[in-house]
C-alpha positions in Angstrom: 71.3 127.1 136.1 68.6 124.4 136.3 67.3 121.7 138.5 65.3 119.3 136.4 63.5 116.8 138.4 61.7 113.7 137.0 58.0 113.5 137.1 57.8 110.3 138.5 59.3 108.9 142.1 61.7 106.0 142.6 60.5 103.9 145.4 62.5 100.8 146.2 60.6 99.8 149.1 58.2 101.1 151.7 57.3 100.6 155.2 54.0 100.1 157.0 52.5 100.5 160.6 49.3 101.7 162.3 49.0 105.0 164.2 47.7 105.2 167.9 44.1 105.2 166.7 44.8 101.9 164.8 44.7 103.6 161.4 46.8 101.7 158.9 49.5 103.8 157.5 52.3 103.4 154.7 55.5 105.3 154.6 56.8 105.8 151.1 60.0 107.5 150.7 60.8 108.8 147.2 64.5 108.3 146.7 67.0 111.0 146.0 68.6 114.0 147.6 67.2 114.2 151.2 64.5 111.7 150.3 60.9 112.8 150.2 58.5 111.2 152.8 55.0 110.5 151.9 52.7 109.2 154.5 49.7 107.5 153.1 46.3 107.0 155.0 45.4 103.5 153.8 42.0 103.7 155.2 40.9 106.6 153.4 43.4 106.1 150.6 44.9 109.6 150.6 48.2 111.1 151.3 48.4 113.1 154.5 50.1 116.5 154.7 53.3 116.5 156.6 54.8 119.5 157.6 58.5 118.1 156.8 59.1 115.8 154.0 62.9 115.6 154.0 64.2 112.4 155.5 67.8 113.6 155.8 68.3 116.7 157.4 71.7 117.0 155.5 70.2 116.5 152.2 72.0 113.2 151.5 71.4 111.3 148.6 69.5 108.1 149.6 67.2 105.4 148.3 65.4 103.2 151.2 65.7 99.6 150.4 64.3 97.9 153.4 62.1 98.5 156.3 61.3 97.4 159.6 58.4 97.9 162.0 59.0 98.0 165.7 56.8 97.0 168.7 56.2 100.6 169.7 54.9 101.0 165.8 57.9 103.1 164.7 59.2 102.3 161.3 62.9 102.3 160.6 64.2 102.7 157.1 67.6 101.2 155.6 69.1 103.4 153.2 71.6 103.3 150.5 73.8 106.1 152.3 74.4 103.7 155.1 72.1 105.2 157.6 68.8 104.2 159.4 66.0 106.6 159.8 63.2 106.1 162.7 59.9 107.5 161.5 57.3 108.1 164.4 53.6 106.8 163.1 51.9 109.6 165.3 53.8 112.8 164.8 55.5 111.7 161.5 58.9 113.1 162.7 62.0 111.4 161.4 65.2 110.8 163.6 68.6 109.7 162.2 69.8 106.9 164.2 73.3 107.4 165.5 73.2 111.1 165.9 72.6 111.5 169.5 73.3 109.9 172.8 70.0 107.8 172.7 71.0 106.1 169.3 74.8 106.1 169.0 76.5 103.7 171.4 79.2 102.0 169.5 78.0 103.8 166.3 81.5 105.6 165.5 83.1 102.0 165.2 80.2 100.1 163.7 79.3 102.7 161.1 82.8 102.3 159.4 81.8 98.8 158.3 78.9 99.6 156.2 78.2 102.1 153.5 75.2 100.9 152.0 72.1 99.2 153.6 70.4 96.8 151.4 67.8 95.4 153.9 66.7 95.1 157.5 64.6 93.0 159.5 63.6 93.1 163.5 63.3 90.5 165.9 60.6 90.2 168.7 63.0 92.0 171.0 63.3 95.2 168.7 66.8 94.2 167.7 67.5 95.1 163.9 69.4 93.3 161.6 71.0 95.1 158.7 72.0 93.7 155.4 75.2 95.7 154.9 77.5 96.5 152.0 81.1 98.0 151.9 84.0 97.9 149.5 86.5 97.5 152.2 84.8 95.7 154.7 82.6 93.4 152.7 79.1 92.1 153.4 78.0 92.1 157.0 75.2 92.0 159.1 75.2 94.8 161.5 72.8 95.2 164.2 71.0 98.1 166.1 69.1 97.7 169.4 66.2 99.9 169.4 65.7 99.8 173.0 69.3 100.5 174.1 70.5 102.5 171.1 73.6 100.0 170.7 75.2 99.3 167.3 77.1 96.0 166.7 78.3 93.6 164.3 76.3 90.3 164.5 79.5 87.8 163.4 82.2 90.4 163.9 83.5 89.6 160.3 82.4 89.6 156.6 79.6 86.9 155.8 81.1 85.5 152.7 84.7 86.0 151.6 85.0 87.8 148.4 81.8 89.2 148.5 81.1 92.9 148.9 77.0 92.6 149.6 74.8 91.2 152.0 71.8 91.7 149.7 69.0 90.4 151.7 67.9 89.2 155.3 65.1 87.4 157.2 64.4 86.3 160.6 62.3 83.7 162.4 62.5 81.9 165.6 66.1 83.0 166.7 67.9 82.6 163.3 68.8 85.3 160.9 69.1 84.3 157.2 71.1 86.3 154.8 71.6 86.3 151.1 74.6 87.6 149.4 76.0 88.7 146.0 77.2 89.6 143.4 79.6 87.2 142.3 79.0 83.7 144.3 75.5 84.3 145.5 74.8 82.4 148.7 72.7 81.8 151.6 73.7 81.6 155.3 71.9 80.7 158.5 73.0 82.4 161.8 71.5 81.4 165.1 71.7 84.7 167.0 72.5 83.0 170.3 75.7 81.7 168.6 76.2 84.0 165.7 78.5 82.0 163.4 77.5 82.1 159.8 76.5 78.6 158.3 76.5 78.4 154.6 73.4 76.4 153.1 73.9 73.9 150.6 71.2 75.4 148.2 70.4 74.1 144.6 72.9 74.3 142.1 71.3 77.1 140.3 71.9 79.4 143.2 75.7 78.2 143.1 76.5 79.3 139.7 76.8 82.5 137.8 76.4 85.7 138.9 73.9 87.9 140.5 72.5 88.1 144.1 69.8 86.8 146.5 67.4 89.6 145.9 65.0 88.9 149.0 64.3 86.4 151.6 61.2 85.4 153.7 61.3 82.9 156.6 57.7 81.8 157.4 56.3 78.5 158.9 59.8 76.3 158.8 60.4 77.4 155.0 62.9 80.1 153.3 61.6 81.6 150.3 64.4 82.8 148.1 64.1 85.3 145.4 66.5 85.4 142.5 66.1 86.6 138.8 67.2 83.4 137.2 67.6 80.0 138.9 68.6 77.2 136.4 70.2 73.8 136.9 73.4 73.2 135.1 71.4 71.7 132.1 69.6 75.1 131.7 66.4 73.8 133.0 64.5 76.3 135.0 64.2 75.7 138.9 62.1 78.6 140.0 61.3 81.8 138.1 61.1 84.3 141.0 61.1 82.6 144.1 62.1 78.8 145.6 61.0 77.5 148.8 64.1 75.9 150.5 64.6 74.2 153.8 66.0 76.7 156.3 68.4 74.3 158.0 69.9 72.6 154.9 69.1 74.7 151.9 67.3 71.8 150.0 64.6 72.7 147.7 61.3 71.7 149.3 58.6 69.9 147.2 58.7 70.2 143.5 60.1 73.2 141.4 57.5 75.9 140.9 57.2 79.6 140.5 56.1 82.3 143.1 57.2 85.1 140.7 58.7 88.2 142.4 58.9 88.7 146.3 56.9 86.1 148.8 55.6 88.1 152.0 54.3 87.0 155.1 50.8 88.0 156.9 50.6 88.6 160.3 48.2 85.9 161.8 49.1 83.4 159.4 51.4 80.7 160.4 52.6 79.4 157.2 50.6 81.0 154.3 52.6 83.4 152.1 51.5 85.6 149.3 53.0 87.0 146.0 52.1 89.1 142.9 51.3 87.2 139.7 49.8 87.9 136.4 47.6 85.1 135.0 45.1 84.5 132.0 41.4 84.6 133.0 40.4 81.2 131.8 37.0 82.3 130.8 38.1 85.6 129.1 41.6 85.0 128.1 42.5 88.4 129.3 45.7 88.8 131.4 45.1 89.7 135.1 47.1 91.0 137.8 46.7 89.1 141.2 47.6 88.9 144.8 48.2 85.2 145.3 47.9 83.2 148.4 50.1 79.9 148.6 49.2 77.3 151.3 52.5 74.8 151.5 50.6 72.6 153.6 48.6 71.2 150.5 50.4 73.2 148.0 47.2 74.9 146.9 47.0 78.4 145.8 44.3 81.1 145.1 43.8 84.7 144.1 43.0 86.9 146.8 42.3 90.0 145.0 42.5 90.9 141.3 43.1 94.4 140.0 43.9 95.7 136.5 46.4 98.5 137.9 47.7 96.1 140.8 51.0 97.7 141.9 53.5 94.8 141.8 56.2 96.2 144.3 55.8 94.2 147.4 57.7 95.0 150.8 58.4 92.7 153.7 55.7 94.5 155.6 53.0 94.6 152.7 50.4 93.2 155.1 50.0 95.9 157.5 47.8 93.8 159.5 45.9 90.5 159.0 43.2 92.4 157.2 45.0 95.2 155.3 47.6 94.9 152.3 49.3 97.5 150.4 51.8 97.6 147.5 53.4 100.1 145.4 55.0 100.6 141.9 58.7 101.2 141.8 59.0 103.9 139.3 55.7 105.5 139.2 52.9 106.6 141.4 50.2 104.2 142.0 49.3 102.3 145.3 47.3 99.3 145.8 45.3 98.6 149.0 43.1 95.5 149.7 40.9 95.2 152.8 40.6 91.6 153.4 37.6 91.8 155.8 35.5 94.1 153.3 36.8 92.1 150.4 37.4 95.4 148.6 40.6 96.9 146.9 41.6 99.6 144.6 44.7 101.3 143.3 45.1 105.0 143.2 47.4 107.7 142.5 48.6 109.5 145.8 50.4 112.6 144.2 53.7 111.3 145.7 56.4 113.7 146.6 59.5 113.5 144.2 62.9 114.1 145.3 65.5 115.6 143.2 68.1 113.0 141.8 71.6 113.1 140.8 72.5 113.8 137.2 74.7 111.3 135.9 74.6 111.6 132.0 74.9 114.7 129.8 75.3 115.8 126.1 75.2 119.1 124.4 74.1 118.3 120.6 73.9 120.5 117.6 70.6 121.8 118.5 71.7 124.1 121.2 70.2 122.2 124.1 71.5 120.2 126.9 70.2 116.6 127.4 70.5 114.9 130.8 69.5 111.6 132.4 69.4 110.6 136.3 70.7 108.2 138.3 68.1 105.3 139.0 65.4 104.2 136.3 62.9 106.9 135.0 60.8 107.0 131.9 62.1 110.5 131.2 65.3 112.4 130.1 65.6 116.3 130.7 66.0 118.8 127.8 67.3 122.1 129.2 67.5 125.4 127.4 70.4 127.4 128.4 69.3 130.7 127.4 66.0 130.4 129.3 67.1 127.9 132.0 64.0 126.1 131.5 63.6 122.4 131.1 61.0 120.0 129.6 60.9 116.0 130.0 60.9 113.8 127.0 59.7 110.2 127.1 62.1 107.4 127.0 62.0 103.7 128.0 62.2 102.9 131.7 66.0 102.7 132.0 68.8 104.5 133.4 70.9 106.5 131.1 74.5 105.8 131.1 75.7 107.8 128.1 74.7 109.9 125.1 76.0 110.2 121.5 74.8 112.2 118.3 74.8 110.9 115.0 73.4 113.4 112.6 69.8 114.2 113.5 69.6 111.3 115.9 70.4 111.4 119.6 71.3 108.0 121.1 71.0 106.9 124.6 72.9 104.1 126.3 70.7 102.4 128.7 70.9 100.3 131.9 69.7 97.6 132.4 70.3 95.0 129.5 72.8 97.1 127.8 70.4 98.9 125.3 70.3 101.9 122.9 67.3 104.0 122.1 67.4 107.0 119.6 65.4 109.9 119.2 65.3 112.2 116.1 66.2 115.8 117.4 64.0 117.6 114.6 61.1 115.3 114.6 61.0 113.9 118.1 60.6 110.4 116.7 61.7 107.6 119.3 62.5 104.4 118.3 62.3 100.9 119.7 65.4 99.9 121.9 67.8 97.6 120.7 70.3 95.5 122.4 74.1 96.2 122.0 75.5 92.6 122.5 73.3 89.9 122.3 74.2 86.8 124.2 77.4 88.2 125.5 76.0 89.2 129.0 76.7 93.0 128.8 74.7 95.5 130.9 75.8 99.3 130.9 76.8 101.2 127.8 79.3 103.6 129.4 81.0 104.8 126.3 79.7 106.1 123.0 80.9 108.2 120.2 80.0 109.0 116.5 82.1 107.4 113.7 81.9 107.6 110.0 78.9 106.5 107.9 76.2 107.1 110.5 77.3 104.7 112.9 77.9 105.0 116.6 80.6 103.1 118.4 79.5 101.6 121.6 81.2 100.2 124.3 79.7 98.2 127.5 80.6 96.8 130.8 79.3 93.4 131.7 76.4 92.0 133.9 76.7 91.7 137.8 79.9 89.8 139.0 81.2 89.5 135.3 84.5 91.0 133.9 85.0 91.7 130.2 83.2 94.2 128.3 82.2 94.4 124.5 82.7 96.8 121.5 80.2 97.1 118.9 78.8 99.7 116.1 75.4 100.8 115.8 73.8 101.6 112.5 71.6 104.7 113.2 69.6 104.6 109.9 68.8 100.9 110.4 68.4 101.1 114.3 70.4 98.1 114.5 73.9 96.7 115.5 76.2 96.1 112.7 75.9 92.3 112.1 79.2 90.4 113.2 80.6 93.5 114.1 80.1 93.2 118.2 83.1 91.6 120.0 84.2 91.1 123.4 87.4 93.0 124.1 89.2 89.7 124.6 88.0 88.5 121.1 89.0 91.7 119.0 91.0 91.1 115.9 94.5 92.4 116.2 97.1 93.5 113.8 100.1 92.1 115.8 99.8 88.6 117.5 101.9 90.2 120.5 98.8 92.3 121.4 96.6 89.1 121.9 95.4 88.9 125.2 96.3 92.3 126.2 92.7 93.5 126.7 91.4 90.2 128.3 89.1 91.0 131.2 89.2 94.8 130.5 85.9 97.0 129.4 85.5 100.0 127.2 84.8 103.2 129.5 85.9 106.2 127.4 86.2 106.8 123.5 87.4 109.4 120.9 87.2 109.2 117.2 89.3 110.7 114.3 90.3 109.8 110.6 89.0 106.4 110.7 90.5 105.5 113.9 88.7 104.7 117.2 90.5 105.4 120.5 89.3 103.5 123.2 90.1 103.8 127.0 89.6 100.7 129.3 88.9 100.0 132.8 89.5 96.9 135.0 86.1 97.2 136.6 83.4 94.6 135.2 79.9 94.1 136.5 78.7 95.4 139.7 80.3 93.3 142.6 83.2 91.9 140.4 86.6 92.2 141.6 89.8 92.5 139.6 93.5 91.8 140.0 95.2 95.2 141.2 98.4 94.5 138.9 99.8 96.1 135.9 97.8 93.9 133.6 94.7 95.6 134.9 95.9 99.3 134.6 93.9 101.5 132.2 94.9 101.2 128.6 94.3 102.9 125.4 94.0 100.9 122.3 93.4 102.2 118.6 90.8 100.5 116.5 90.9 100.7 112.8 87.1 100.8 112.0 87.7 100.0 108.4 89.7 97.1 108.9 88.1 96.0 112.2 91.5 95.5 113.9 93.2 96.6 116.8 96.6 98.2 115.7 98.0 99.5 119.1 97.8 99.0 122.8 99.5 101.1 125.3 99.3 102.0 129.1 99.4 105.7 129.6 100.1 106.1 133.3 102.0 102.7 134.5 102.7 102.1 137.8 100.5 104.3 139.8 97.5 102.0 140.3 95.5 103.9 137.7 93.0 101.2 136.7 90.8 103.2 134.2 91.4 105.8 131.3 88.4 107.6 132.3 88.1 109.9 129.5 89.5 110.6 125.9 89.1 113.7 123.9 90.6 115.4 120.8 91.1 119.2 121.5 90.6 122.0 118.7 94.4 121.6 118.5 94.3 118.3 117.2 95.8 116.7 119.8 94.5 113.6 121.9 94.3 114.0 125.4 93.1 111.6 128.1 92.6 111.3 132.1 92.8 108.7 134.6 91.5 109.0 138.3 94.2 111.4 139.1 96.4 112.0 136.0 96.0 114.1 132.5 98.1 113.0 129.5 98.4 113.7 125.8 99.1 110.7 123.4 100.6 110.7 119.9 97.7 109.7 118.0 99.7 107.5 115.5 101.8 105.6 118.3 99.9 106.1 121.3 103.3 107.4 123.0 102.8 109.6 125.8 103.9 113.1 124.8 103.3 114.6 128.2 101.8 113.7 131.6 101.0 115.3 134.8 99.6 114.5 138.2 96.6 116.4 139.0 95.1 114.9 142.3 96.8 111.2 142.3 93.2 109.9 143.0 91.8 106.4 141.8 88.7 105.6 139.6 87.5 102.9 137.6 84.5 104.4 136.3 83.9 107.0 133.3 84.7 110.5 133.8 84.7 113.7 131.5 87.3 115.9 129.8 86.6 119.0 127.8 89.1 121.1 125.7 88.1 124.9 125.3 90.7 127.9 124.2 93.7 126.1 125.1 92.6 124.6 128.4 91.5 121.2 129.5 88.6 120.7 132.0 88.6 117.4 133.5 87.0 115.7 136.6 89.4 113.9 138.9 89.4 112.0 142.2 89.1 112.2 144.9 85.7 114.2 145.2 85.1 114.2 141.5 86.6 117.7 141.3 86.6 119.7 138.2 90.1 120.8 137.5 91.5 123.2 134.9 94.6 122.2 133.2 96.8 124.1 130.7 96.8 122.2 127.3 100.3 123.6 126.6 102.0 123.1 130.2 99.7 120.9 131.9 99.8 123.3 134.9 96.9 122.4 137.1 94.6 125.3 138.5 92.6 125.0 141.8 89.2 123.1 141.3 86.1 124.7 139.9 83.8 122.6 141.8 83.7 119.4 143.7 80.9 116.4 143.2 80.9 116.9 139.8 78.8 114.1 137.8 78.7 115.4 134.1 80.5 118.0 132.1 80.1 119.1 128.5 80.9 122.1 126.2 77.8 123.7 124.9 77.2 125.0 121.4 77.4 128.5 122.9 81.0 128.0 123.9 80.1 127.9 127.8 81.0 124.7 129.9 78.1 123.1 131.7 78.5 120.8 134.5 76.0 118.6 136.9 76.5 118.6 140.5 73.9 116.7 142.4 70.7 117.3 140.9 71.5 120.8 139.5 73.2 121.9 136.4 75.5 125.0 136.4 77.0 127.2 133.6 80.7 127.8 133.8 82.3 130.6 131.8 86.1 130.5 132.1 88.0 133.8 132.3 
């Protein structure tokens, strides 16, 4: 019916090189389906017309998180779909590595060990080291020899037990350095001649809490480590942004200081490093955006270049040559170029190509339109008119929409990161300042929302990286604030029966339905990204009843025990007044008074820990199940399951016109059941 596309790109990183004539180039790939290649002429500050802009020939959804430049000037992009792409700087053609005889030696065996590539670095022999992630195989350093086409696994095992991700990587003088995440972020040193991972004894701030080592740079005998927050046990800040560590021991080098954001090296400079920073002009007091240079020999630093619109996303190869620097924005068009020889620079818009992105959240409110949000951060949501099949883009905060709810004239969006809510008036278009759902409780994604009585919206969140245990709160729409003292971690919810205490520990709300003063909440065992949970009956998906007036849990039940169903992915009341729900592979009906299972059926037997969708229409249930996020029709009376309508479904709603609408990839489809 419609394929709404954001009006701004998503650019996690970028690569640089020169063409055969020495002209500096940047390869900027807009993330999404297929990936869209932009070739930027940095000398003339313009985008070059390219015949084929799609990076992946099969249209796979991808986001390039790391780039490396080879000795033949080719640039290799490491992407979120667990693939490498070689880009030719002279012809602008793209080759997906692992597809042909010249690049697939040992590929079939090695490729299974990594499903997501976070970063990549090349050594002096054109051997690539890949920061890889996998649920089953853990975080590893995979390798690819660009000269022989052979793939490998540097250590032959996961780098850190219990960690899914190798998040960042660096190389200097025969040693690979890797940063892990998300639960116990650590840094490892791996000599390539004897590839055994040696854990560095890093400052205490890097050993506590959750998160990941976002980037690494090895330069001049120092290891520059970037994390979001590095504090001592007493809460004092060690470094805000990046720290300089001893690459052999992990000890902090020199006094604590801040580099802010990523630190990058420069060709031809033995020790100096560079980073982006804002600072007040001492003369005017105005805030300035600077490219800073740091000299570790004497600790001095100076602004190299100042620009009011400086794009603050620096990649490993930000310095194309000793004289040419380039940076981008992550979520909007804008490229900064600086020529050190001429001492001139500028930020310009290149009219970047934008790739279609996956729709991951939808709602069909009372105004007859559809509203949708995409995967990855944007400054817009889409409003689709089902009658005309047209869409428009509406402004929002730079976030990722995880859920929607309607209360009266207000549309409420649940936003990641930071566990925020933003509301807009469907009649006037007024948009209000976002508010945080659960201050001080380390909550990140509002996955579940539903309207309850008295102009309030119930909100359920999952926690931040590496953490377990979500929260439940109530949003007062008129006041644009959370109800004071009514935001709880699930483990702290008041219970009517002491026997219920502890039954929700470590769980998070993932689905909701509301009727007659009672909020029905489905739980998931998943926590923040990178967290793990015990695969036991305690972690199985539960439904609990929360008496909104009394603010008390009155019942907790596990609707599908014994089948490793660790989330109740969706809940809904049908037009028949009955309460229905789903897990990854089962559908069930519950008695809303007792939560006893009235009936239950296996749909697919799949497993899921994230949210899903379930819609009732004319005696039929339509739900999304695993594997393959397949949309199955199920008779609400008999629970007879019909063949799936579609696969790869990421959103499902019932429109005010009575039709069903589902998202598949970047597109929205209308489905009218017979």
